[in-house]
C-alpha positions as CSV (number, residue, x, y, z in Angstrom):
1,M,1.3,18.0,-0.8
2,P,2.9,20.5,0.5
3,A,2.4,24.2,-1.4
4,D,6.6,25.1,-1.3
5,L,7.5,21.6,-3.1
6,P,8.9,22.7,-6.6
7,L,7.8,22.5,-9.8
8,L,7.4,19.5,-11.2
9,R,6.4,17.8,-14.3
10,T,6.2,14.2,-14.8
11,A,7.9,14.4,-18.2
12,D,11.1,15.3,-16.5
13,F,11.5,12.0,-14.8
14,D,11.8,10.8,-18.5
15,F,14.7,9.0,-19.8
16,D,15.5,6.9,-22.9
17,L,16.1,2.5,-21.4
18,P,16.5,-0.4,-24.3
19,E,14.4,-2.5,-24.1
20,D,17.1,-5.5,-23.3
21,L,17.8,-3.9,-20.5
22,I,14.7,-5.3,-18.5
23,A,15.7,-8.2,-16.3
24,Q,13.0,-11.0,-17.2
25,A,15.1,-13.5,-14.8
26,P,17.5,-12.7,-11.8
27,A,21.2,-13.0,-11.0
28,R,22.5,-16.2,-9.6
29,P,22.5,-16.4,-6.6
30,R,20.7,-13.4,-6.1
31,D,24.0,-11.4,-4.4
32,A,26.1,-11.7,-7.9
33,A,24.0,-8.7,-9.5
34,R,26.1,-5.4,-9.9
35,M,25.4,-2.4,-7.4
36,L,25.9,1.2,-8.8
37,V,27.2,3.4,-5.7
38,V,25.9,6.9,-5.8
39,R,27.6,9.4,-3.5
40,R,27.4,12.8,-3.7
41,G,30.8,13.1,-5.1
42,G,30.2,10.8,-7.7
43,L,30.0,6.8,-9.2
44,D,31.7,3.8,-8.5
45,D,30.6,0.6,-10.3
46,A,30.3,-2.3,-7.2
47,G,28.6,-5.4,-6.7
48,V,25.9,-6.7,-4.3
49,R,28.5,-8.6,-2.5
50,D,30.6,-5.2,-1.8
51,L,27.9,-4.3,0.9
52,P,29.3,-4.9,3.6
53,G,32.5,-2.9,2.9
54,L,30.1,0.0,2.6
55,L,28.5,-0.5,6.0
56,R,30.2,0.4,9.3
57,P,29.5,-1.4,12.7
58,G,26.9,0.8,14.5
59,D,24.8,0.6,11.4
60,V,21.1,-0.4,11.1
61,M,19.9,-1.8,8.4
62,V,15.8,-1.3,7.7
63,V,14.4,-3.7,6.2
64,N,10.9,-5.7,4.9
65,D,9.1,-8.3,6.0
66,T,6.4,-8.7,3.7
67,R,5.3,-11.5,2.0
68,V,4.5,-11.7,-1.7
69,I,0.9,-14.3,-2.0
70,P,-0.9,-15.3,-5.0
71,A,-2.8,-12.2,-5.5
72,R,-4.1,-12.4,-9.3
73,L,-6.8,-14.2,-9.7
74,H,-9.7,-15.1,-12.9
75,A,-13.2,-15.0,-11.6
76,R,-16.7,-15.6,-13.8
77,R,-19.7,-13.5,-12.4
78,G,-22.1,-15.6,-14.6
79,A,-20.7,-15.9,-18.6
80,A,-18.4,-12.9,-17.9
81,R,-14.6,-13.4,-17.1
82,I,-13.6,-10.9,-14.8
83,E,-9.4,-10.9,-13.5
84,V,-9.0,-9.9,-9.7
85,M,-5.9,-8.6,-8.3
86,L,-6.1,-7.9,-4.7
87,N,-4.6,-4.8,-3.6
88,R,-5.0,-4.7,0.2
89,S,-6.8,-6.2,3.0
90,E,-9.3,-4.3,4.9
91,G,-9.4,-7.3,7.9
92,G,-12.1,-9.8,8.4
93,G,-12.1,-11.7,5.2
94,V,-12.7,-8.1,3.0
95,W,-10.1,-6.9,0.2
96,H,-9.7,-4.0,-1.9
97,A,-9.0,-5.2,-5.2
98,L,-8.6,-4.0,-8.7
99,V,-10.6,-5.3,-11.3
100,R,-10.3,-5.8,-14.5
101,N,-13.3,-5.7,-16.5
102,A,-15.1,-4.0,-12.9
103,R,-17.6,-2.5,-15.1
104,R,-19.7,-5.7,-15.5
105,L,-19.9,-5.5,-11.5
106,R,-22.8,-4.7,-9.2
107,D,-23.4,-4.4,-5.4
108,G,-24.8,-7.4,-4.2
109,D,-22.6,-9.4,-6.6
110,T,-21.2,-12.7,-6.4
111,I,-18.2,-14.1,-8.4
112,E,-16.5,-17.3,-8.4
113,I,-13.0,-17.6,-8.4
114,E,-11.6,-20.0,-11.3
115,G,-9.4,-23.0,-9.7
116,A,-10.4,-22.8,-6.5
117,E,-13.6,-24.9,-5.9
118,G,-16.2,-23.0,-3.4
119,C,-14.5,-20.3,-3.6
120,T,-17.0,-17.2,-3.8
121,A,-16.3,-13.2,-3.1
122,K,-19.2,-11.1,-3.0
123,V,-18.4,-7.3,-4.4
124,L,-19.3,-4.6,-1.6
125,G,-20.8,-1.3,-3.2
126,A,-19.8,0.1,-6.2
127,P,-16.7,-0.3,-8.0
128,E,-15.2,2.7,-8.6
129,G,-12.0,3.9,-10.7
130,G,-11.4,-0.1,-11.7
131,A,-11.3,-1.3,-8.1
132,A,-13.4,-2.9,-5.8
133,L,-14.3,-4.2,-2.1
134,L,-14.8,-8.2,-2.1
135,D,-15.6,-10.3,0.6
136,F,-14.3,-13.7,0.3
137,G,-15.9,-14.4,4.1
138,P,-14.7,-14.5,7.7
139,D,-12.4,-18.0,7.3
140,P,-8.2,-16.4,6.7
141,A,-7.1,-20.2,6.4
142,A,-10.1,-20.6,3.4
143,L,-8.8,-17.9,1.3
144,A,-5.1,-18.9,1.8
145,A,-5.9,-22.1,0.9
146,A,-7.7,-20.9,-2.1
147,L,-4.9,-18.4,-2.6
148,E,-2.1,-21.3,-3.4
149,Q,-4.8,-23.5,-5.1
150,A,-6.0,-20.9,-8.2
151,G,-3.8,-17.7,-7.6
152,E,-1.1,-16.4,-9.1
153,I,2.4,-14.4,-8.2
154,P,1.8,-11.0,-9.7
155,L,4.5,-10.5,-11.3
156,P,5.1,-6.7,-12.7
157,P,4.0,-6.5,-16.3
158,Y,7.4,-5.3,-17.9
159,I,8.1,-9.6,-16.7
160,A,7.2,-10.9,-20.0
161,R,5.8,-14.5,-18.9
162,P,3.2,-15.3,-22.1
163,E,2.2,-18.8,-20.6
164,G,1.8,-16.8,-17.0
165,P,4.4,-16.9,-14.4
166,R,7.5,-20.2,-14.4
167,P,7.5,-22.6,-11.2
168,E,10.9,-20.7,-10.0
169,D,8.8,-17.4,-10.0
170,A,7.5,-18.6,-6.8
171,T,11.0,-18.2,-5.1
172,D,12.6,-16.1,-7.3
173,Y,10.1,-13.1,-6.5
174,Q,10.2,-13.7,-2.9
175,P,12.5,-12.0,-0.4
176,I,14.6,-14.1,1.9
177,F,13.0,-11.9,4.8
178,A,9.6,-12.4,3.7
179,E,8.1,-13.8,6.7
180,R,4.4,-12.1,6.7
181,P,1.8,-12.4,3.9
182,G,0.2,-9.3,2.5
183,A,2.2,-7.8,0.2
184,V,1.4,-8.1,-3.9
185,A,4.3,-6.7,-5.5
186,A,7.6,-7.6,-3.7
187,P,10.0,-5.2,-2.3
188,T,12.9,-5.6,-4.9
189,A,15.9,-4.5,-3.2
190,S,15.3,-7.5,-0.6
191,L,15.6,-9.8,-3.8
192,H,19.7,-9.3,-3.9
193,F,20.2,-10.8,-0.5
194,T,21.4,-14.5,0.7
195,D,22.4,-16.3,4.0
196,A,26.0,-15.4,3.4
197,L,25.7,-12.1,2.6
198,L,23.6,-11.5,6.1
199,E,25.9,-13.5,7.7
200,A,29.3,-10.9,6.5
201,I,27.3,-7.7,7.3
202,S,26.4,-9.0,10.7
203,A,29.9,-9.7,11.2
204,C,30.7,-6.2,10.4
205,G,28.6,-4.9,13.6
206,V,25.9,-4.0,11.8
207,A,22.2,-4.3,13.5
208,R,19.0,-4.9,11.6
209,A,15.7,-3.8,12.5
210,T,12.2,-5.0,10.7
211,V,9.3,-3.8,9.8
212,T,6.0,-4.2,7.7
213,L,4.9,-2.8,4.5
214,H,2.6,-4.4,2.5
215,V,3.2,-3.4,-0.7
216,G,0.0,-3.0,-3.0
217,A,-0.9,-3.3,-7.0
218,G,-0.9,0.2,-7.2
219,T,3.0,0.6,-7.5
220,F,2.7,-0.9,-11.1
221,L,0.1,1.9,-11.7
222,P,1.7,4.9,-13.9
223,L,1.2,8.6,-13.8
224,R,-1.2,10.0,-16.1
225,S,-1.1,13.4,-15.0
226,D,1.7,15.8,-16.3
227,D,1.7,17.2,-13.0
228,P,3.3,14.7,-10.4
229,R,1.5,16.3,-7.3
230,A,-1.9,15.5,-8.8
231,H,-1.1,12.0,-8.5
232,R,-2.0,9.9,-5.6
233,L,-0.7,6.4,-4.4
234,H,-3.0,4.0,-3.2
235,A,-2.7,3.6,1.0
236,E,-0.5,0.6,1.9
237,W,-0.5,-1.2,5.7
238,G,2.5,-0.9,7.3
239,E,3.7,-1.5,11.0
240,V,6.6,-0.4,12.5
241,S,6.9,-2.6,16.3
242,D,8.1,-0.9,19.6
243,E,11.3,-3.3,19.4
244,A,12.1,-1.8,15.4
245,A,11.5,2.0,16.2
246,A,14.2,1.3,19.5
247,T,16.4,-0.6,17.5
248,I,16.9,2.2,14.4
249,N,16.7,5.4,17.4
250,A,19.4,4.0,19.4
251,A,21.9,3.0,16.4
252,R,21.3,6.7,15.2
253,A,21.8,8.3,18.6
254,A,24.9,6.2,18.8
255,G,26.2,7.8,15.8
256,G,25.0,4.9,13.5
257,R,23.7,4.7,10.0
258,I,20.6,4.3,9.2
259,V,20.1,1.9,5.7
260,A,17.0,1.5,4.1
261,I,16.3,-1.8,2.2
262,G,14.0,-0.6,-0.6
263,T,11.7,2.3,-1.1
264,T,8.8,0.6,0.6
265,A,11.4,0.3,3.9
266,L,12.0,4.3,3.2
267,R,8.3,5.3,2.9
268,L,7.7,3.8,6.1
269,L,10.0,5.3,8.0
270,E,9.3,8.5,6.8
271,S,5.7,7.7,7.4
272,A,6.8,6.8,11.3
273,A,9.3,9.3,12.1
274,A,8.9,12.6,14.2
275,E,9.7,15.8,12.8
276,D,13.6,15.4,14.4
277,G,13.6,12.2,12.9
278,T,12.8,9.9,16.1
279,I,10.9,6.4,14.8
280,R,8.0,6.5,16.3
281,P,6.3,2.7,16.4
282,F,3.8,2.9,13.6
283,R,0.4,0.6,12.8
284,G,-1.7,1.6,9.8
285,L,-2.2,3.0,6.3
286,T,0.0,5.2,4.4
287,D,-0.2,6.5,1.4
288,L,3.4,9.3,1.6
289,F,4.4,9.9,-1.7
290,L,7.8,11.3,-1.8
291,L,8.3,13.8,-4.5
292,P,11.9,16.2,-4.9
293,G,11.0,19.1,-2.5
294,H,10.5,16.4,0.4
295,R,12.9,16.8,3.5
296,F,13.9,13.9,4.4
297,R,14.3,12.6,8.3
298,T,15.2,9.1,8.2
299,A,17.9,7.2,6.2
300,D,21.3,8.0,5.0
301,L,21.0,5.7,2.7
302,L,19.0,3.7,0.6
303,M,19.4,0.4,-1.1
304,T,17.1,0.2,-3.8
305,N,16.9,-1.0,-7.8
306,F,16.6,1.1,-10.9
307,H,13.2,2.2,-11.8
308,L,10.6,3.0,-14.9
309,P,10.7,6.2,-16.5
310,K,8.4,8.8,-15.4
311,S,7.4,6.6,-12.5
312,T,6.7,8.0,-8.8
313,L,9.5,5.4,-7.9
314,F,12.3,7.2,-10.1
315,M,10.5,10.8,-8.6
316,L,11.4,9.1,-4.7
317,V,15.1,8.4,-5.6
318,C,15.7,11.5,-6.9
319,A,14.1,13.5,-4.3
320,F,16.5,11.2,-1.7
321,A,19.7,11.7,-3.9
322,G,18.9,14.9,-5.9
323,T,16.9,14.4,-9.6
324,D,20.2,16.1,-11.2
325,R,22.1,13.2,-9.9
326,M,19.7,10.7,-10.4
327,K,19.6,11.3,-14.0
328,A,23.5,10.9,-14.6
329,A,23.0,8.0,-12.5
330,Y,20.9,6.3,-14.8
331,A,22.4,7.4,-18.1
332,H,25.4,5.9,-16.7
333,A,23.8,2.5,-15.7
334,V,22.4,2.7,-19.1
335,A,25.5,2.9,-20.8
336,Q,27.3,0.3,-18.9
337,R,24.2,-2.0,-19.2
338,Y,23.0,-2.3,-15.7
339,R,19.8,-4.9,-15.4
340,F,16.8,-2.5,-14.8
341,Y,13.6,-3.7,-12.6
342,S,12.2,-6.3,-10.3
343,Y,14.8,-8.8,-11.1
344,G,17.9,-6.1,-12.1
345,D,21.0,-4.8,-10.2
346,A,20.8,-2.8,-7.4
347,S,22.2,1.0,-6.3
348,L,23.2,2.3,-3.3
349,L,22.2,6.3,-3.0
350,E,23.6,8.3,-0.4
351,R,21.4,10.8,0.8
352,A,21.6,14.7,-0.6
353,D,21.4,16.5,1.7
354,G,22.5,14.0,5.0
355,R,26.0,14.4,6.2
356,A,26.5,10.7,6.6
357,T,28.9,9.7,3.4
358,L,29.5,6.5,2.1
359,E,33.4,4.6,1.1
360,R,34.8,3.9,-1.9
361,A,34.0,0.6,-2.8
362,A,37.0,-2.1,-2.1
């Protein structure tokens, strides 16, 4: 983390949130959710359906096409029960996984996946920090079938499902852009989009660029240090194709704004950016942690949901739009009873140090 970042304390990113504002189901239809527009000059209460009127011809909307997989598995090693959360594919059938009761595992152990007959995984190396490398074998189709048969959609812990995910969660927690399997958490800003909304945005002359960031289980992990800079994000795999980079760079060169749909798209853009803000093709891992003091080089606008107190994502939006402004925006959202977190409402943020502006919502 650069040494010139301002002094930060995790406690500085705390705020009071009534528990009944934590959304347990999405708005129906998806684009019926509310949206708080956060400009440098103030706040506007709007709706997701107002988004086309806030964008301009020549803008480019950057979306994440990752697809959530049923990544939570129940397993056994002998009589010991183990819960596995797949986190990131390492290739060749090997997965980095977060494991409850990881202390029960040793290098070379074989675990059996409950509910998927014949599906086993071998432990590679000693588990460390609650994580392990698991080898499911070289056949990706066999693993995919086992996940569909025995896996659960890994809903965030704040969505209460005492009996497990509901049938509708399988579609509710899957964005409209989902194409490439690999995420264990949804890029939740994308959950607000419908075909009708996308048609309206396209009719406004707004381009769309698709990138991939497979969101990992680390997105749910709390900060355990008083200094956020001591926290390390789990690396996540991402890709910005030649075509996506060219589309984004062309829009920017022509004066269009880059609109990141979700913090995952923003983190990937910043990971792929040259010093002058040009987006380069990218393929690999990123553990970029965006904190106040970061100089953004890419997106002008960020659409995102409302995040947890003291979370890495609340720190990210403070970095993007300004800490004081975001604290005021969240206080307004609580007072106006916006719905929070993955199934909640949205916000559209103007970059604090950018020149691009947001018009008032109609």
